[in-house]
N, C-alpha and C positions, 0 to 999 in steps of 0.2 A: 835667545828671543825672549823679552820681558813679557810676562803675564800679569794682566790685572782682572780683578773682580770687581764688576760695576753694581754695586749694591743701590736700592732705591728705584730701580726700574721695574715696572709691572707690564706694560704693553705698549705695543708701537701703534694702538689706536688713538693714542695721545700722540699728535705729530709733535708737540713739545718736548715730550720725552725722547722722541724718535730723533729730533733736531739735536738734543744734548748728546745722545748716542752716536750718532753719525759724526758731529763735529768733534766729540772728544776722541773718537777714532783717530780722525784725521790730524789733529792736534798732537796725539802721542806719537802718531807716526813720524810726524814732523821732527818732533825732539828725540826719540828713541830708536828711528828706523823700523822696522817691521816688529809689531806687537801681536799679542793674542789676547782677546779680553773676553771674559765671560759674563754674560748678560743673563740676570734672572728674568723668568716671563711666566705668567699666569696662562697663557694660551700658545706654546711654542709652536705648534703646526701652523697657525694664523700669522704668527710674527715671522716665521721662516718663509712664508707665501708673500708677505710685505717686503722682504729683504730676501729675494732670491738666491743673489750671491754673496751671502753673508759670510760662509767659510772661507771664499776667496779673499774675502776682505779681511779676514781675521776676528770675525765674529763668530762665538758660539753660545747658543741659547741653553739656559739649565733651569730647573724647577724652582718656584719659590716655595721655600719649606716653612711649615708652621705658620701660616697666614691667618686662618681663622683663628687659631688657638692664642696668637700674639696679639691679635685685635681684642678678643676676650679678655686677657689678661690687662690690657689698657683698660677695659671698663672696670675690671675688678679694683685697679689701683685708684681710680676714681673715686669709687664707691667707700674704699677703704684707704684713703691716703696716708695713715700713719704707718702701713706696712713698711718695715725698715728696707729689706734688700727689694728694690724694684725693677731688677733686671728678670727678664724671661725666667721662669723656674727650670724649664727642661732643659736636659742636655741636649748639646749639638748634635744634630743626626750625624749619622756615621757618614753618609755619602756626602753631605756638606762639609763635614770635617775634612774630608779627603780632598774634596775640591779647593777648599781654602788652603790647606796645607800645602798644595803645590803651586799657588800663586805667589808672585814677588809683593805684591800690594793691593790694597783695596782701597777702591775710590768709592765715596758715597754720593751719587749723582743725586743729591736731595732734591735739587728745584727748590718747590716751597712745602718739603715734607716736613721740616722742622719749624714751620712757622704756626700751626695751630695752638692757639693760645690756650685751651682748655683741656687739651687731651695728650695723652702721652703716646707719641709716635712710635709705639711698641715694634711694630713689623719691620721698622727700618733699625731702630737702637739695638734690637736684638742682634742684628747681622754686626753693625759696629763692635758690640760686645764680644761677639763669637771672634771675631778678628782680633780684638784686643788680646783677649785670652790666650790667642795662638801667638801672640806677639807679631802681628803682622803691620808694617807701616799702613797706616789708615790716613787718609787724606778726605776731607769734607769740600767736595769739589764745586766750586762756583755755586752756592748757594744762597737762599735766604733764609735767615734764622731769627726766630722769636717774633715778638716778645711773649714771653710766659708769664707776665705780670698778673694775669687773672686768676692764676693758680699757684701760691708760693711752693708747695710740693713739687709741682711740676718744675716751677724753677729750680728750685735746690738741687731735683735730681738731674736735670738737663745741664746745670753749671758745672757738676762733676763730671758727667759723661763727655762733656765736649771737651773738656780738658785735658782727655786722654788722648785726643786725634794729635797725630804727627804735626799736621797743619791742619788750620779751617782756612778756607780761600772764599770769601764771601762776595757776591755780584755786585753789591750796592750799599751806599754809605749809611743807611738806615740799620742794616744789621751788623755791618762794622762797629759803630759806635754803641749799639746796644750791647754786643759781645766784649768790648774792650772796656766801656765804662761803667754799663750795669752789670755786668757778669765778672768783669774784672780778669777776663782771660787774656793770656799773653802770647797765646799761639794762633793769632790771627792776622791775615793779609786781605787787602781788599784786592780784587780784580775785577772781572767782567763776565758776562756769560758766554759759554762758548760757543753758544749757536750763532754768534757775530761771524762765525766762520763757515757756516753751512754752506754749501755749494748748492746749485741748481741744477735740475734735471729738464730738459725742453720736453713739453708736451704739445699735442696737437690741441688748439682752443677753439676750433671752429665749431664744433659740435654743440658747444653749450655758450659761447661768448656773446654777450649783447651786441645787439647793434650799434656802430659808431655813432659818437655825437661829438658836437662841437666842442666840449669841454674836457672830453675824455671821460676816463672810466672810474668809478669811486668803489674801492672795494669795502665790504662791510661784511664784519663777523660780530655776531653777539651769541653769548656762551648760556647754555641751558642752566649753568649756576645761578643766572639772574633769577631763576625760576624759583631757586632753592632760597636765596638770600633775601630778594626783595618779594613781598608779597603779593602786590599788584601786577601779576604777570601780564594779564590783558591789556592793562594801561602801558607797559613798557612797550609791547608789540604794536599797540596804536600809535603811539608816540613814534616809532621806528616807521610805520607806514606813511604816516603824515611826513615826517621828514625826508624819507626816499622819493616820496612823491614831489614834493618840494624840489629835491635835488634834479630831479628831470626834467619837469615842467616851468620850473622858474629859473634853473642854472643850466638846464642843457647838458646834465651828464647822463651817461648810462650808468647801470648798477651791476655790480657781481656780487652775489652773497657767497662767501668763503668758509666752509666748515674747516674747523681745525682740530677737533677732538671728535672722532667717529668710531664708536667700537667696532673692531673687526668681524664680531661675530654678527653683526647687524642690529644690536640691541638698541632699543631707544634711550636706554639709560646713559646721561650725561652725554647725549649726543648733540652736536651744533646743529648737523644736517636734520635731524626730526625736528628741532626746536624751530630753526629756520625755515622750515618746509611751510609752516603755518603764516610766517611772514610772506615768504614767495608766493603762495596762494592768492592771498589778499592783495598783493600788489601786482601780480601777474593780470589780473582783470582791469588794473587802471593803466599799466604801464606797457603791456604787450611785450614786443621784443626787445625793450629799452632794459629790461631787467632780467638776470638769470642767476640759476642756482648751481655752483659748483658740484660736480658729482663727488661722491664722498670717498672714493677709492684709491686717490692720488697720495703718494707717500710725503714725508716731508720737503725732500728736495724738491719734487714736481710743485708741491703746494707754492714754495718759495717762488718757483718760475711764474706761476700763476699770479701771485702777488707782485712780481715785478712789472707787470703789464698794466697795474693800476697807476692812476695820477696820486690819489690820495687814498689812506684806509683808516677807516675807523674798526676797531678790534679790541674784543674782550679777552681774548687769549692772548697770554704774556708773549708767547713764542711766535705767535701771527706778527705782533707788533716788532718784535725784534727781527724777524725776517725783512719786514718794509722799513724799518729804521736803517737796517745793515745795507739796504739798497738805496739809502738817500731819499727816501719817499717821506714826505711830511705825513705823520699819522697821529690820530688820535687814541689814547689808551682810555678804554672804558674798565675802570679798576674797581674791582670785586674783592681786592685784598690790598695791603700796604706794599707788596711787591711792584706793583705798577707806580705806584707814588715814589718808590725808593729808585727806580731804575730811569724814570724821567727826571728826578732831580739830579742823578749823577750825569745824565747824558747831557741834560739840557740847563742845569743849574735853577730849574724851576718846575712849576707843576701845570703850565699854561696849557700843555697839550693833553691834560687828564682829565676825564669826566668822572665824577663819583656816581654811586646810585642814587643818589638824589637829583643828579644833573639830566638824568634821562628823560629828557621831555622836549619838546619842539624847540623853544626859544635856545635853550643850551646847544642843543644839535646845530642850530643855524649860526649860534656864535661862533662855534668851533670851526664851521666851515668858512665863514668870514676871515676868521684869523689864520687859516691855513692857506686862502686864496691871496690874501695881503701880504703874507710873509712866505710866499713858495720858495721864490728864489733863495732868500736868505737861508731859511732852513735847509735846503738842499745843499746850499754851498757849505753851511755849518757842519752838516753831517759828511760831507765829502771830506772836512778835516778830522772830525771828531770819531768816526767809525773806526779809521787805521790804528786810532789810540787804544780803543776799546780792544781791538783784536790783539795788539801789541801786549796789554797788560795781561791777557790770558798766554800769550805765548812766555810772557817772562815768568808768570807763575810756576807754567809747565816747566821751565829751566830751573826754577828753585827746587821743584820737587825732585828733579833729575837729580840735581846736588845732594839732596837729603838721603835719597835713595843710594846713591853712590857710597855715603858714609854707613849708611847702614848695613848695605849688602855686600860691600866691597866691589861693586860692579858698576858697568852702566856709566 
């Protein structure tokens, strides 16, 4: 049985991270048969509660090492950019070294961990470096990467670091072009996000679902990251209130607010649920039972099932949009980073279904809804053809990884 170590994961409280882990497990099993994967976690007890049958599925949670110190080292590098050896200076912890020595390969499920332009993502590059030192086959798995153009020291270091991967598999064309043209790396292939393979788990909707409406249910997710990136947070909330009121009263939709990142410890930090609760309270007065707020305890597969009951979805969280697109649901991506733009360009060939942070106002919301309604059948039919291609791209990359491992390890 082959064993993988999945670096880059932190918590299942981010349903996008959970979607990547669950989908990656399924894809690996499809290609390799039964597998064993080690998944680092900063809250093992709560992650175990979130994935109760994890060991039966072949998933084993393990501690995250040197997280605080590695982030501190990243700040040191920013302050003193001329430091020559930028790798994390402490030796590999003995327990981690033992874990890594027993695995066959390391997958860095980076997602967008490699997209922060001005920072060194030391907590994850540290793990890559440890794996490289132990001569383990290391793959950057269906991630978005760069650009690092704002800081030439970060750019130069990341270029050398990324060149050491056995293969870099990026999930959208912007990353592929940046790595192959700007950084001139030759170990890069383009694939798609593994979460297109995510399965669904049925849940009972009666306790929170809004009243039926002639136009169906519109799903809506807005991220607390908007609060950090866009200064006028209350203005954004007000625009959302006006738009969703319009959807109910003028277009005869019902609304379900769907959180996709909710810390398992109940913290309000980076929680979609607490961020959208303010939106819900303001709308509940106006819309009564035509709006609901989805409870925050559902896992990624259950959340995808909830999304499947929506006619349209507006979402800021990338993997909420991937869930809906994989179900052929016309979707608007609220983009707070380049990854949503890149993914939409790869899927559709354009950015017509993307809203930037400057577009979060009533007129733009309404224009996008009109576009969804006008093009609904065409978009759904297009996705019915396109989504299998996206899934196949991931399967093809996994098969190529298997061939590389067979050469490297002499088995599988």
